[in-house]
C-alpha beads as a LAMMPS data file, in Angstrom:
LAMMPS data file: protein, C-alpha beads

342 atoms
341 bonds

1 atom types
1 bond types

-500.0 500.0 xlo xhi
-500.0 500.0 ylo yhi
-500.0 500.0 zlo zhi

Masses

1 110.0

Atoms # bond

1 1 1 -25.684 23.536 16.572
2 1 1 -22.812 24.849 18.658
3 1 1 -23.824 22.755 21.182
4 1 1 -24.118 19.821 19.358
5 1 1 -20.659 20.390 17.978
6 1 1 -19.142 20.957 21.335
7 1 1 -20.943 17.897 22.612
8 1 1 -19.520 16.037 19.777
9 1 1 -16.087 17.287 20.391
10 1 1 -16.145 16.461 24.064
11 1 1 -17.053 12.758 22.939
12 1 1 -14.553 12.623 20.662
13 1 1 -11.745 13.533 22.965
14 1 1 -13.148 11.306 25.831
15 1 1 -11.824 7.949 26.941
16 1 1 -7.971 6.360 27.016
17 1 1 -5.594 8.454 25.707
18 1 1 -4.836 5.640 23.044
19 1 1 -8.474 5.632 21.653
20 1 1 -8.427 9.441 21.239
21 1 1 -5.169 9.415 19.486
22 1 1 -6.541 6.513 17.287
23 1 1 -9.799 8.439 16.685
24 1 1 -7.956 11.394 15.235
25 1 1 -5.562 9.370 13.208
26 1 1 -8.761 7.729 11.608
27 1 1 -10.265 11.103 10.786
28 1 1 -7.445 12.762 9.398
29 1 1 -6.678 9.706 7.356
30 1 1 -10.178 9.634 6.000
31 1 1 -9.904 13.055 4.749
32 1 1 -6.559 12.457 3.217
33 1 1 -8.001 9.099 1.588
34 1 1 -10.780 10.920 0.210
35 1 1 -8.719 13.444 -1.492
36 1 1 -6.678 10.484 -2.926
37 1 1 -9.963 8.845 -4.201
38 1 1 -10.864 11.752 -5.983
39 1 1 -7.608 12.196 -7.649
40 1 1 -7.854 8.389 -8.412
41 1 1 -11.307 8.755 -10.053
42 1 1 -9.907 11.863 -12.102
43 1 1 -7.275 9.156 -13.438
44 1 1 -10.007 6.856 -15.135
45 1 1 -11.261 9.424 -17.937
46 1 1 -7.812 10.656 -18.426
47 1 1 -5.920 7.125 -18.898
48 1 1 -8.955 6.074 -21.113
49 1 1 -8.656 9.070 -23.216
50 1 1 -4.608 8.717 -23.581
51 1 1 -4.610 4.838 -24.139
52 1 1 -8.070 3.805 -25.298
53 1 1 -9.836 0.849 -23.426
54 1 1 -8.012 -1.886 -24.615
55 1 1 -4.439 -0.701 -23.847
56 1 1 -5.681 0.626 -20.195
57 1 1 -7.158 -2.602 -19.684
58 1 1 -3.606 -4.135 -20.590
59 1 1 -2.087 -1.662 -18.165
60 1 1 -4.361 -2.564 -15.441
61 1 1 -3.763 -6.425 -15.717
62 1 1 -0.104 -5.850 -16.026
63 1 1 -0.049 -3.697 -12.788
64 1 1 -2.293 -6.092 -10.707
65 1 1 0.100 -9.247 -12.094
66 1 1 3.329 -7.157 -11.023
67 1 1 1.726 -5.942 -7.803
68 1 1 2.065 -9.935 -6.730
69 1 1 5.940 -9.144 -6.125
70 1 1 5.055 -6.956 -3.099
71 1 1 3.778 -9.978 -1.432
72 1 1 6.738 -11.757 -1.655
73 1 1 8.746 -10.108 1.219
74 1 1 7.954 -13.155 3.036
75 1 1 6.116 -10.891 5.772
76 1 1 9.413 -8.605 6.491
77 1 1 7.068 -5.310 6.496
78 1 1 4.434 -6.513 8.759
79 1 1 7.000 -8.396 11.027
80 1 1 8.899 -5.071 11.187
81 1 1 5.661 -3.201 12.031
82 1 1 4.864 -5.258 15.234
83 1 1 8.525 -5.804 16.409
84 1 1 9.029 -1.911 15.820
85 1 1 6.013 -0.949 17.795
86 1 1 6.757 -3.222 20.388
87 1 1 10.209 -2.323 21.205
88 1 1 8.711 1.572 21.207
89 1 1 6.318 0.410 23.958
90 1 1 9.143 -1.313 25.887
91 1 1 11.319 1.985 25.399
92 1 1 13.970 -0.349 23.601
93 1 1 15.375 2.019 21.230
94 1 1 18.397 0.396 20.026
95 1 1 16.391 -2.868 19.493
96 1 1 13.936 -0.976 17.212
97 1 1 16.834 0.432 15.232
98 1 1 18.431 -3.138 14.874
99 1 1 14.941 -4.204 13.495
100 1 1 14.939 -1.372 11.051
101 1 1 18.568 -1.775 9.801
102 1 1 18.117 -5.826 9.385
103 1 1 14.594 -5.325 7.686
104 1 1 16.238 -2.905 5.077
105 1 1 19.017 -5.190 4.507
106 1 1 16.856 -8.150 4.200
107 1 1 14.440 -6.522 1.813
108 1 1 17.019 -5.392 -0.392
109 1 1 19.004 -8.453 -0.939
110 1 1 15.629 -10.461 -0.997
111 1 1 14.149 -8.192 -3.877
112 1 1 17.359 -7.825 -5.848
113 1 1 17.915 -11.479 -6.012
114 1 1 14.307 -11.615 -7.347
115 1 1 14.793 -8.753 -9.992
116 1 1 18.053 -10.786 -11.180
117 1 1 15.927 -13.984 -11.480
118 1 1 13.269 -12.110 -13.313
119 1 1 15.574 -10.721 -15.623
120 1 1 16.869 -14.434 -16.529
121 1 1 13.471 -15.610 -17.227
122 1 1 11.810 -12.557 -18.750
123 1 1 12.909 -13.125 -22.504
124 1 1 10.755 -16.428 -22.320
125 1 1 7.832 -15.039 -21.375
126 1 1 5.341 -13.716 -24.212
127 1 1 3.699 -10.823 -22.478
128 1 1 1.467 -10.116 -25.606
129 1 1 0.143 -13.385 -25.068
130 1 1 -0.441 -13.446 -21.462
131 1 1 -2.121 -9.917 -21.775
132 1 1 -3.913 -10.671 -24.937
133 1 1 -2.128 -7.569 -26.316
134 1 1 -1.372 -7.099 -30.026
135 1 1 1.608 -8.562 -31.461
136 1 1 2.976 -5.054 -32.347
137 1 1 3.235 -4.262 -28.852
138 1 1 5.592 -7.026 -27.983
139 1 1 8.780 -5.255 -27.719
140 1 1 7.057 -2.219 -25.991
141 1 1 5.582 -4.537 -23.274
142 1 1 8.865 -6.249 -22.576
143 1 1 10.459 -3.223 -21.908
144 1 1 7.519 -1.951 -19.828
145 1 1 7.412 -5.127 -17.738
146 1 1 11.092 -4.738 -16.685
147 1 1 10.953 -1.097 -15.748
148 1 1 7.385 -1.603 -14.020
149 1 1 8.871 -4.534 -12.091
150 1 1 12.053 -2.532 -11.029
151 1 1 9.940 0.294 -9.677
152 1 1 7.667 -1.694 -8.006
153 1 1 10.692 -3.198 -5.915
154 1 1 11.902 0.076 -5.098
155 1 1 8.993 1.390 -4.160
156 1 1 8.186 -1.500 -1.753
157 1 1 11.552 -1.217 -0.299
158 1 1 11.298 2.466 0.201
159 1 1 7.883 2.002 1.766
160 1 1 9.258 0.714 4.968
161 1 1 9.247 4.483 6.042
162 1 1 5.324 4.141 5.733
163 1 1 5.550 1.048 7.877
164 1 1 7.624 2.547 10.646
165 1 1 5.499 5.656 10.665
166 1 1 2.098 3.461 11.175
167 1 1 3.884 1.445 13.899
168 1 1 4.573 4.476 15.935
169 1 1 0.600 5.057 15.510
170 1 1 0.707 7.923 13.185
171 1 1 -1.255 6.470 10.366
172 1 1 -2.489 9.645 9.030
173 1 1 0.852 10.823 8.373
174 1 1 1.718 7.480 6.577
175 1 1 -1.535 8.114 4.453
176 1 1 -0.242 11.405 3.070
177 1 1 2.170 9.424 0.523
178 1 1 -0.280 7.908 -1.586
179 1 1 -2.216 11.260 -2.723
180 1 1 1.195 12.821 -3.150
181 1 1 2.244 10.293 -5.505
182 1 1 -1.097 10.672 -7.263
183 1 1 -0.811 14.286 -7.703
184 1 1 3.056 13.915 -8.992
185 1 1 1.537 11.271 -11.629
186 1 1 -1.531 13.452 -12.623
187 1 1 0.856 16.282 -13.702
188 1 1 3.121 14.362 -15.264
189 1 1 0.479 12.471 -17.001
190 1 1 -1.286 15.934 -18.213
191 1 1 2.147 16.930 -19.596
192 1 1 2.067 13.247 -21.613
193 1 1 -1.248 13.907 -23.082
194 1 1 -0.580 17.480 -23.980
195 1 1 2.846 16.656 -25.688
196 1 1 3.076 13.009 -26.479
197 1 1 1.227 10.210 -28.505
198 1 1 -0.190 7.443 -26.855
199 1 1 2.203 5.196 -25.104
200 1 1 2.050 2.285 -22.717
201 1 1 5.950 2.713 -22.052
202 1 1 5.464 6.409 -21.203
203 1 1 2.777 5.753 -19.029
204 1 1 4.646 2.857 -17.080
205 1 1 7.689 5.158 -16.262
206 1 1 5.378 7.916 -15.135
207 1 1 3.311 5.596 -12.730
208 1 1 6.112 3.558 -11.821
209 1 1 8.771 6.580 -10.760
210 1 1 6.154 8.947 -9.087
211 1 1 5.784 6.882 -5.877
212 1 1 9.437 6.023 -5.737
213 1 1 10.217 9.645 -5.973
214 1 1 7.633 10.594 -3.110
215 1 1 8.705 7.681 -0.785
216 1 1 12.384 8.283 -1.433
217 1 1 12.176 12.000 -0.226
218 1 1 10.009 10.885 2.506
219 1 1 12.524 8.261 3.783
220 1 1 15.492 11.070 3.732
221 1 1 13.540 13.514 5.650
222 1 1 11.915 11.330 8.142
223 1 1 15.402 9.351 9.027
224 1 1 16.860 13.020 9.193
225 1 1 14.397 14.282 11.591
226 1 1 11.565 12.307 13.327
227 1 1 13.051 9.063 13.367
228 1 1 16.717 10.137 13.087
229 1 1 17.509 7.743 16.159
230 1 1 16.345 4.509 14.263
231 1 1 17.743 5.415 10.691
232 1 1 19.273 2.106 9.372
233 1 1 23.194 1.356 9.864
234 1 1 25.042 -1.172 7.875
235 1 1 26.676 -1.743 11.594
236 1 1 23.318 -2.526 13.177
237 1 1 22.346 -5.261 10.690
238 1 1 21.946 -8.605 12.539
239 1 1 20.527 -11.349 10.994
240 1 1 20.302 -13.110 14.082
241 1 1 16.944 -11.367 14.422
242 1 1 15.847 -12.006 10.818
243 1 1 13.879 -15.053 12.124
244 1 1 12.221 -12.580 14.985
245 1 1 11.051 -10.613 11.802
246 1 1 9.979 -13.441 9.502
247 1 1 8.694 -15.619 12.225
248 1 1 5.651 -13.416 12.654
249 1 1 5.834 -12.229 9.092
250 1 1 5.585 -15.749 7.629
251 1 1 2.119 -15.840 8.873
252 1 1 1.071 -12.605 7.332
253 1 1 2.900 -13.871 4.310
254 1 1 0.379 -16.892 4.108
255 1 1 -2.587 -14.322 4.464
256 1 1 -1.061 -12.064 1.599
257 1 1 -0.672 -15.213 -0.623
258 1 1 -4.525 -16.040 -0.110
259 1 1 -5.312 -12.417 -0.904
260 1 1 -3.517 -12.530 -4.141
261 1 1 -5.311 -15.793 -5.255
262 1 1 -8.683 -14.298 -4.421
263 1 1 -8.602 -10.743 -5.499
264 1 1 -5.549 -10.143 -7.538
265 1 1 -6.092 -12.609 -10.273
266 1 1 -9.215 -11.303 -11.260
267 1 1 -8.091 -9.031 -13.964
268 1 1 -5.934 -11.729 -15.393
269 1 1 -9.204 -14.089 -15.451
270 1 1 -11.228 -11.497 -16.950
271 1 1 -8.299 -11.000 -19.537
272 1 1 -8.097 -14.302 -20.666
273 1 1 -11.910 -15.023 -20.478
274 1 1 -13.437 -11.681 -21.854
275 1 1 -10.702 -9.400 -23.373
276 1 1 -8.480 -6.497 -21.791
277 1 1 -11.348 -4.084 -22.410
278 1 1 -13.599 -5.577 -19.925
279 1 1 -10.877 -5.039 -17.157
280 1 1 -11.592 -1.312 -17.340
281 1 1 -15.323 -1.791 -16.580
282 1 1 -14.715 -4.096 -13.752
283 1 1 -12.223 -1.839 -12.085
284 1 1 -14.402 0.774 -12.272
285 1 1 -17.090 -0.988 -10.418
286 1 1 -14.321 -2.453 -7.832
287 1 1 -13.109 1.270 -7.093
288 1 1 -16.825 2.210 -6.194
289 1 1 -17.031 -0.720 -3.675
290 1 1 -13.466 -0.135 -2.684
291 1 1 -14.422 2.818 -1.037
292 1 1 -16.002 0.974 2.009
293 1 1 -13.147 -1.302 1.973
294 1 1 -10.830 1.741 2.296
295 1 1 -12.906 3.161 5.096
296 1 1 -12.539 -0.367 7.255
297 1 1 -8.996 -0.524 6.543
298 1 1 -8.335 2.825 7.719
299 1 1 -9.894 1.982 11.192
300 1 1 -8.130 -1.346 11.431
301 1 1 -4.739 -0.418 10.246
302 1 1 -4.758 2.575 12.696
303 1 1 -5.861 0.396 15.698
304 1 1 -3.204 -2.451 14.675
305 1 1 0.062 -0.780 16.451
306 1 1 -2.484 0.494 19.365
307 1 1 -3.217 -3.115 19.851
308 1 1 0.293 -4.211 19.851
309 1 1 1.083 -1.491 22.524
310 1 1 -2.022 -2.502 24.557
311 1 1 -0.946 -6.328 24.399
312 1 1 2.735 -5.579 25.505
313 1 1 1.328 -3.474 28.526
314 1 1 -1.499 -6.185 29.170
315 1 1 -4.169 -3.620 28.976
316 1 1 -6.798 -6.308 27.883
317 1 1 -9.709 -4.141 29.134
318 1 1 -8.750 -1.797 26.231
319 1 1 -8.408 -4.553 23.621
320 1 1 -12.109 -5.978 24.560
321 1 1 -13.843 -2.926 24.532
322 1 1 -12.351 -1.539 21.120
323 1 1 -12.810 -5.194 19.462
324 1 1 -16.677 -4.774 20.407
325 1 1 -16.880 -1.397 18.987
326 1 1 -15.092 -2.365 15.678
327 1 1 -17.178 -5.340 15.555
328 1 1 -20.512 -3.174 15.661
329 1 1 -18.849 -0.753 13.085
330 1 1 -18.427 -3.673 10.788
331 1 1 -22.331 -4.542 10.882
332 1 1 -22.720 -0.928 10.158
333 1 1 -20.334 -1.243 7.006
334 1 1 -22.545 -4.320 5.863
335 1 1 -25.669 -2.247 5.843
336 1 1 -23.784 0.689 3.816
337 1 1 -22.736 -1.918 0.910
338 1 1 -26.159 -3.373 0.730
339 1 1 -27.455 0.256 -0.048
340 1 1 -24.401 0.857 -2.360
341 1 1 -25.461 -2.696 -4.146
342 1 1 -29.072 -1.500 -4.634

Bonds

1 1 1 2
2 1 2 3
3 1 3 4
4 1 4 5
5 1 5 6
6 1 6 7
7 1 7 8
8 1 8 9
9 1 9 10
10 1 10 11
11 1 11 12
12 1 12 13
13 1 13 14
14 1 14 15
15 1 15 16
16 1 16 17
17 1 17 18
18 1 18 19
19 1 19 20
20 1 20 21
21 1 21 22
22 1 22 23
23 1 23 24
24 1 24 25
25 1 25 26
26 1 26 27
27 1 27 28
28 1 28 29
29 1 29 30
30 1 30 31
31 1 31 32
32 1 32 33
33 1 33 34
34 1 34 35
35 1 35 36
36 1 36 37
37 1 37 38
38 1 38 39
39 1 39 40
40 1 40 41
41 1 41 42
42 1 42 43
43 1 43 44
44 1 44 45
45 1 45 46
46 1 46 47
47 1 47 48
48 1 48 49
49 1 49 50
50 1 50 51
51 1 51 52
52 1 52 53
53 1 53 54
54 1 54 55
55 1 55 56
56 1 56 57
57 1 57 58
58 1 58 59
59 1 59 60
60 1 60 61
61 1 61 62
62 1 62 63
63 1 63 64
64 1 64 65
65 1 65 66
66 1 66 67
67 1 67 68
68 1 68 69
69 1 69 70
70 1 70 71
71 1 71 72
72 1 72 73
73 1 73 74
74 1 74 75
75 1 75 76
76 1 76 77
77 1 77 78
78 1 78 79
79 1 79 80
80 1 80 81
81 1 81 82
82 1 82 83
83 1 83 84
84 1 84 85
85 1 85 86
86 1 86 87
87 1 87 88
88 1 88 89
89 1 89 90
90 1 90 91
91 1 91 92
92 1 92 93
93 1 93 94
94 1 94 95
95 1 95 96
96 1 96 97
97 1 97 98
98 1 98 99
99 1 99 100
100 1 100 101
101 1 101 102
102 1 102 103
103 1 103 104
104 1 104 105
105 1 105 106
106 1 106 107
107 1 107 108
108 1 108 109
109 1 109 110
110 1 110 111
111 1 111 112
112 1 112 113
113 1 113 114
114 1 114 115
115 1 115 116
116 1 116 117
117 1 117 118
118 1 118 119
119 1 119 120
120 1 120 121
121 1 121 122
122 1 122 123
123 1 123 124
124 1 124 125
125 1 125 126
126 1 126 127
127 1 127 128
128 1 128 129
129 1 129 130
130 1 130 131
131 1 131 132
132 1 132 133
133 1 133 134
134 1 134 135
135 1 135 136
136 1 136 137
137 1 137 138
138 1 138 139
139 1 139 140
140 1 140 141
141 1 141 142
142 1 142 143
143 1 143 144
144 1 144 145
145 1 145 146
146 1 146 147
147 1 147 148
148 1 148 149
149 1 149 150
150 1 150 151
151 1 151 152
152 1 152 153
153 1 153 154
154 1 154 155
155 1 155 156
156 1 156 157
157 1 157 158
158 1 158 159
159 1 159 160
160 1 160 161
161 1 161 162
162 1 162 163
163 1 163 164
164 1 164 165
165 1 165 166
166 1 166 167
167 1 167 168
168 1 168 169
169 1 169 170
170 1 170 171
171 1 171 172
172 1 172 173
173 1 173 174
174 1 174 175
175 1 175 176
176 1 176 177
177 1 177 178
178 1 178 179
179 1 179 180
180 1 180 181
181 1 181 182
182 1 182 183
183 1 183 184
184 1 184 185
185 1 185 186
186 1 186 187
187 1 187 188
188 1 188 189
189 1 189 190
190 1 190 191
191 1 191 192
192 1 192 193
193 1 193 194
194 1 194 195
195 1 195 196
196 1 196 197
197 1 197 198
198 1 198 199
199 1 199 200
200 1 200 201
201 1 201 202
202 1 202 203
203 1 203 204
204 1 204 205
205 1 205 206
206 1 206 207
207 1 207 208
208 1 208 209
209 1 209 210
210 1 210 211
211 1 211 212
212 1 212 213
213 1 213 214
214 1 214 215
215 1 215 216
216 1 216 217
217 1 217 218
218 1 218 219
219 1 219 220
220 1 220 221
221 1 221 222
222 1 222 223
223 1 223 224
224 1 224 225
225 1 225 226
226 1 226 227
227 1 227 228
228 1 228 229
229 1 229 230
230 1 230 231
231 1 231 232
232 1 232 233
233 1 233 234
234 1 234 235
235 1 235 236
236 1 236 237
237 1 237 238
238 1 238 239
239 1 239 240
240 1 240 241
241 1 241 242
242 1 242 243
243 1 243 244
244 1 244 245
245 1 245 246
246 1 246 247
247 1 247 248
248 1 248 249
249 1 249 250
250 1 250 251
251 1 251 252
252 1 252 253
253 1 253 254
254 1 254 255
255 1 255 256
256 1 256 257
257 1 257 258
258 1 258 259
259 1 259 260
260 1 260 261
261 1 261 262
262 1 262 263
263 1 263 264
264 1 264 265
265 1 265 266
266 1 266 267
267 1 267 268
268 1 268 269
269 1 269 270
270 1 270 271
271 1 271 272
272 1 272 273
273 1 273 274
274 1 274 275
275 1 275 276
276 1 276 277
277 1 277 278
278 1 278 279
279 1 279 280
280 1 280 281
281 1 281 282
282 1 282 283
283 1 283 284
284 1 284 285
285 1 285 286
286 1 286 287
287 1 287 288
288 1 288 289
289 1 289 290
290 1 290 291
291 1 291 292
292 1 292 293
293 1 293 294
294 1 294 295
295 1 295 296
296 1 296 297
297 1 297 298
298 1 298 299
299 1 299 300
300 1 300 301
301 1 301 302
302 1 302 303
303 1 303 304
304 1 304 305
305 1 305 306
306 1 306 307
307 1 307 308
308 1 308 309
309 1 309 310
310 1 310 311
311 1 311 312
312 1 312 313
313 1 313 314
314 1 314 315
315 1 315 316
316 1 316 317
317 1 317 318
318 1 318 319
319 1 319 320
320 1 320 321
321 1 321 322
322 1 322 323
323 1 323 324
324 1 324 325
325 1 325 326
326 1 326 327
327 1 327 328
328 1 328 329
329 1 329 330
330 1 330 331
331 1 331 332
332 1 332 333
333 1 333 334
334 1 334 335
335 1 335 336
336 1 336 337
337 1 337 338
338 1 338 339
339 1 339 340
340 1 340 341
341 1 341 342
């Protein structure tokens, strides 16, 4: 056993330094994500007990609809990820800071305008009809939607710190934020169950505020320490580079909109055709198969910025070798999915 572990460790640490770094990030990310999944699975019975199947289904459908907001950043987040990684690879630190400052400004203006437009049209939307909810929840749902949309926009803006960390090829550090948010949410939900009556509004406030709180603290910490040299500055906002960010980002935006149509409409369709109770059953099955998707996403996300660095440095041999390994891994994942289906 000792010799086996020694050989595995030697193989794990062999090869290009970029590959070794990626492997370590993948391993740590997998452990962190596993913890996050366990916490997420604990959420299901707790929320079903607190809300009941119908209201839990309403919440799942509402949150999946509002999650569409995050796709309307016109690709700024992904644009920053590539441009920041490129700037680091070239040693252009001032350029990296300009990209960070411009992205924060652009995203804040974009989502600020979107929120004002939403406030204007929200009174004309019958959310209890859209979600097939009881009419008695009409006023609570209207308030819940406003609060949830607001938190989602703040969350997505604060999440830029996570994108910067991933672009720096530190995916494992970035993956800490979700389980931390889940821990904060779990603690708050336990308090709600103990001391309050069932309330969609209370649940929405807790689940919306927790990630904003964690990402807000992370933003302050990392821009004061690890990324002090890249912290956003009003003086460095330059919308001349906005096209540079969105030119690449628009391609990602098209992909994201496709994902919305294919995946995020499922809950809404199920609610309309079957009812909100069926959404809970679907989501449990979706979480089960989502374990494999999570694993492959961890791998590809970790290698993303490594690919950017390799491309800038014209290390095409490394790109070709890693791509071949990823394709082999993908075929292995198909076999795992077949076993899970059986």
